[in-house]
N, C-alpha and C positions, 0 to 999 in steps of 0.2 A: 221737412227736415233737410238741412243743408248737407251737401256732399262733403265728406271729410277726406283729406288727402294726407296720408302719413309722409314723413320725410322720405325722400327718394321715390315715392310712389308716382305712378303715371296714370292720369285720368284719360280713359278712352271713351269718347262720346260717339254714339252712332248718329249719323246725320239725320236731319229732319225728313219726314215722309216726302218721297219724290212724287211729283205729279205724273200720273199715267202708269204707275207701277203695278197696280192691282191686277192680279191674275196673270202676270207676265213673269218670265224668267229674266231677271235683271241682274247683270253683273257689271260689265263695262259700258252698257248703254248709258249715255250721259243725259239723264233726265233732269229737268229743272226742279227747284223747290220753290214754294211760296216765300217771297222775300221776308214776309213777317215772321215766318217760322224760323228762317235762318237767323234773323236778327234776334229773335227770342232765345235761341240756343246760344248765340254769341253773348248775349247779356248774362246768361247763367255761367258761361265759361269765364267771362270777365269778373263776375262776382266771386267765383272760386279763386281766381288768381289774386284778387285783392285780399280775401280772407286768409289764404295760405301764404301770402307774400311771395308769389311765384314770379319768375322772370316773365315778361310780357312777350312770350313766344308761343305760337301755335303751329303744329304740324298738321297738314291735311293731305288727303288724296287729291290728285288733280281733277277728279270729276266734280261737276258743279254742285252736286248735293252735299259735298263736303267743303269744297273750296269757297263756296258762297259764304259759309260761316266764317272762314278765315279772312275773307275780304271785309266783312263787317268789323272783325277784330282789328284788322290792319287800319281801317278808317279811324279807329280809336287809339292808335298808337302802338299796336302789337306788331311784332315781326311775324310775317306769315311765310312759313316754309312749306313748299309743295314737294311731296316725295312720291314718286311713282311706285315705290315698294309698298305703299299703303293702298294701292288700287284693289278693288274687289276682284274676286275670281273671274277668270275669263271663261265664259260659257260657249265660246265659238259661235257656230251658226244657230245655237239655241237662243243666244242673247237677244232680248227684246221681243221674243215671240211669246204668244200665249202658251201657258203650260198645256192647254188642251190641244194645241197644234203640234206639240212635241210628241205627245202620246205616251201612254203607260208602258209600252214595250221598251222604249228608249230610256225612260226613267228607271224601270226595273233593271235594265242592263247596267246602268250607272250604280244603282244601289247594291247590286250583286258584287261589284268590284270597286267599292266606294273610294278606296285610297288611290288606285292606279288608273281607273277609267277617266278619260278626258271628255266630259260631257260636251256634245256638240263639236268635238274636235278641238276644244279649247284647252283649259288647264286642269290637270288632275289635282285631287286633294293633296297628293304627295308633293307636287310641284308648288302648290300654294303654301304648303307647310314649310318648304325650303325658303320661300320668299319671306314668309312671316318670321321665321327664325333668323333670317339674314338682316332684318331691319334693325339698324343700330339707333337707339333712342338719342344718342348724341346730346344728352342733357334735356331731352324732351320731357315735359311734365304734363302737357296738354295736347291731345290728339283728337282730331275729328276723322272718323273712318267709317267703314262699312260692316254690316252684320256678319258676313261670312268671315272676313279677315279678323275682326275682334273676337268672334266665337272661337276661331282656331287658336288665336293668341291665348285666350283664356284656357282652352283645352290644354295647350302646351305647358302653361304655368302649373296646371294641376296634374298632368299625366306624363309630362316629358315627351319623348319622341314617338311613343305609341300613338298611331293614328286611330281615330274612332271609326267604327263601322257606321253604316247608315242608321242603324237602330240605336247606336250610342250617341249620335250627334245631339248635343244639348240644345235647349231652347235658345233662340237668339235674343239679343237685347231689343226692346221696343225702340222705335225711332225717338231720337232726341233724349235718350237716357244714357247713363254712364256705367262703366265698369272700372274699378281701380285695381291696377296691378301693383301689389306691394313689394314683391321680390321677383327676381328673375335669375334662374340658375345659369 
């Protein structure tokens, strides 16, 4: 079934699966994606743009797993806008490390104070929420982003400013799938 995009809706696509991400804490670590997977997602986005008669503009995070999709679209005549506000959460010195090397005690400390704790000395959920809320779509209808960023955007659309606890954190989008935001307060 084809993705439907209502008037004024924004389609947020999670990037394709990054190479070498399995079992690791990945936020700002700039991992590559298989070019075929990036092209495949770009084809899906281009098809949606045609069906919905959208402007040929795509916004992406600067990280390769998102920007590579934007580069494919640019090669097909799209305008590709890179926006640092779309970056994934910053996990500080945890970033890129295997979860097993971070350890349960550190993860438990994060989960105990999920909104305010900055894992690995990086960015707290509260700080990420401010960045997500500050993002101005500026006419965006097509976005390629990251699981944590999109999940928090979806949470904000449904729950407002209340931040989730670790146990309330919803399931994230699978790679190369989309969530459509229909309204934004």
